[in-house]
N, C-alpha and C positions, 0 to 999 in steps of 0.2 A: 840677487845680482850679484853674489860673490865662487867667483873659481875656490877650486882645494886651496888648503895651504894649511901651516903648523896651526895647531889648537894651542895658542901662547897663552890663551888665559881660560880658568878653570870651566865648567859646567856652570852654569845658574841652575840654581833647584828651587823653583819658587816656591811661595805658600798654598796651600785652598784655597785663602781669599783671592790671591791671581788669577786663579781660574774664572773669578765671574767678568777682570776689564778683558782678559783673551776673548771669553764667549760673545765680547760685544764688539769688539774690534773686527774678529773673523766673521761676525754675521753681516756687520757691515763687509769686508769684502765681497761676500758671498750674494747680497743685495745689489754690488754695484753688477758683477757678473751677472748676474738677472737680469738686472734693469738693462745693460747693454745688447742682452739676445735679436730684439725685435730689429736696432738697428745694425745690423750685420749681414749685410747681403749685398748685389752683386751692386757698384755702380757709385758706394761711399770710400771716402777717402781713410786711411787708420788717421789721419790728422782731424779730421773730423768724430772717429771713433774716442780718440782723445780727450778733445774740448767736453766732449759729454759725458767722460766721467770723472772729467777733474772738476766738474761743474756741478755732478752729482755728488760728486767726495762732499766737496765742501757746503753744500747743501742742507748735509748730513751731520754739521761741526766738525768736519773731519780736514787731515794736512793727507794731500799724494805725499808719502815718505820714498817715492823716487822725483821728484823736481828738487832737481839744485844735488839730488845725489851726486857726489864725486864728480859733479858738472855735470851730471843727464840733466835734460831740457823739457825731458816731458813726464805727466802720470801716469803712464803707463808704458806699460810692453807692448807693441806687437810683431809679432814674428809668425809671416807667411811660408807657408809650402819648405821651401831647403832650409829658409830659418831657423836655427833649432833653439837658440832664446834672443833677448834683449836688441830686437827687432823694433827701432826707433820712429814712431809716429812720423808721418808726410805726408806726400801728396799722392804716394802711391794709391791707384784703387783697383779694390777689390774688383776679383775677375771670379765669373759664372766656373765655381769647383777647385776655387781658393780655398784649402783650409789654410787657419788660422790660429793660435796663440793668446790670449787676452792675457795678462800676468798685470793686475794692479796690488798693489799692498797701501794702504791707509793708516794714519795714526789718529787714533783717537782715545784721547783722553790722556794720554801716552805711552797708549798702547801699540803695535805692530797686527792688524790683519792684511796675513798675506795667500792671494791663493791668487791661481788659474786654471782656462778651460781651453779647450779648445772650440771652435767652432770651424759653422762651412756656409759659405756666401755660395748660394742657390743649391746645385749637387753637386756631391762629391762621387770621386773615382771609388769602387769596389776593392781598390788597394790601400787608400785615401782608410776610408770607411773602418776595413780592417786593420788596420794602423794605430786610428785614432782609440779603437774597442780596447786594444789590445795594451798601450797606453796606459790607458785608465785601469786596466784590469790589473794591472803589471801593479801601478800605485796602490790600489786596495788589497793587493793579496802581502803589500810590504806594512800596509797598517797592520794589516791584523795580524803579525807576527810581532808588531810590540805590544810587552804585555814589561814589569816590572820583575829583572833578571834575566832577559831577554837580553843579548847586544844587538847593536845595529850592524853587526855581519849578517845577523840572521835576518833580518830587516832588507841589505839589501842583496842578499841569497834566493830570499824568495822572490824581488823582483827580477833582476836578472834571470833566472832558471826561468821563469816563464814565460820574460821575453823571449831567450834564444829558441825555447821551445815553438815559436811561428816563425824563426829563421829569419828575427829581425834582431837587432843591435845597440845595445845600451853606451850613450854616451857617456862617457869617463871625468872629459874635464871640467866639468862643474858639476854640483854637489847640490842637498839640502844643506838644512843650517840652524844651529839653535836665533830663538829669535823669542819674540818679549818687550821689555819696554827700549831695548835694542833691534834694531834692523836686521844686523844679522851678528852673533858671535857662536864659539859653540855647541855644539859638535858641529861636526862637519857629517854630511847624510848624505853616505853613499851610496849610488840605488846598483852596486856588485857587489859582492865579495862571499864571505863562507862563513859557515854559521859557526858562533860560539867567539867570532873575532872579534874586537872593534871594544868600542866603552860600553858599560854593561850599563843596562835603565834601569830608572832610579823615577816612584814617584816626584813628580814636581819640574818634571824636563818637557822643556816646550822646545819644537823643530816643527822645517816645512820638509815635507818628505814632498819630494819633486822630478817625479822620471823624466828625462828629454830621450825619445827613444827614434832611433834613423828605419828607415826603410831598407838602406844598404849599408855600409861600413860604419864603425862610429865615429870616425874622424872628424876634427872640427876643425875653422879656423875664423879667423877674426876677417873682418873687414877694416879699411882703411881708417872708419868713423871711431875705434878703438872698441865699441861694446857690440856690434849685429853680427854673431857668431852663425856658421852655415854650415853644413855640412860639406866636408869635400868633393864625394863625389857627386853634390847636387841632388842626392837624393831627397824622398820625403822625410820630412820628422815632426815629432807630435812631442804634445807636456801635457799633463795635467801635476797641481799641484794642490794640498791639503796642507794646514795646518796643523798640528797637533800636542794634547799635552798626554805622560803617563799620569795613569791616574794610580791607588793603591793596588786596581785588577785587573786596571787593561789600558785602554786610552779611550782619549776620548777627542772626535774631531770637531774644529771651533768653528771649521768654514763650511758647513752641509748650505746645501743650497736651500732656501727657505721654499723655495718653488719646484724644487725633486728636479731642476733643471741636474743632471750632475755630468751629462756626456748625452753627443748628439745624436740622431736629432732634436731639437729640442722641445719641436712644434712650434705650432702658430704664436 
């Protein structure tokens, strides 16, 4: 939930024992997104989805990290169609064909678990399906570039080149972020870039990879509520997010779906 800014603090290098806390928090975030899947259908409000997420988080002995964060009043973000990110749950009713990103962050035993996925209410258009597929694949290609000695520029480049090959655009105004016992910390994880540039990856770094991809131009604007970001040209936008840790020989994804629900369609 943080825009780009200067990295004023040092990047945290976590110990091997810290991975276990992140695995548990990441799994609960993934389980939350699995749990909400059958509820995402035409006729439900985003407020109702948020209440379900809130109750599930508390029932699993965790805290919704977004609730009260910098004045944010909900336990999730629900971003529909041309909303890029940080959509606030409310009375909006999902309609057939709507695509929606649901973004959750739980705090479990002091560790943050942060993940988001795209969902479809009813049947999505062919263009929306392609946008979601490209966005998911770009995230996975970025994650595949993560290993000790690589750079965040390598990760951003892998994402950007795949997205632009499909004539979509990567949002520049928001980025992934370091995470752990704090919700947001360095490094900023840009979803565009050049190979070899940016911070060098080291074992023990924890961060999110969460590309936002627009069907039209990359420019966004923030609505008057101070949170909701939308595409300036009102084109569709999609996002997926995983939380990862750099290992001695590669990368571990903390937020893999226990039920195999990685991207839509998720089935019955």
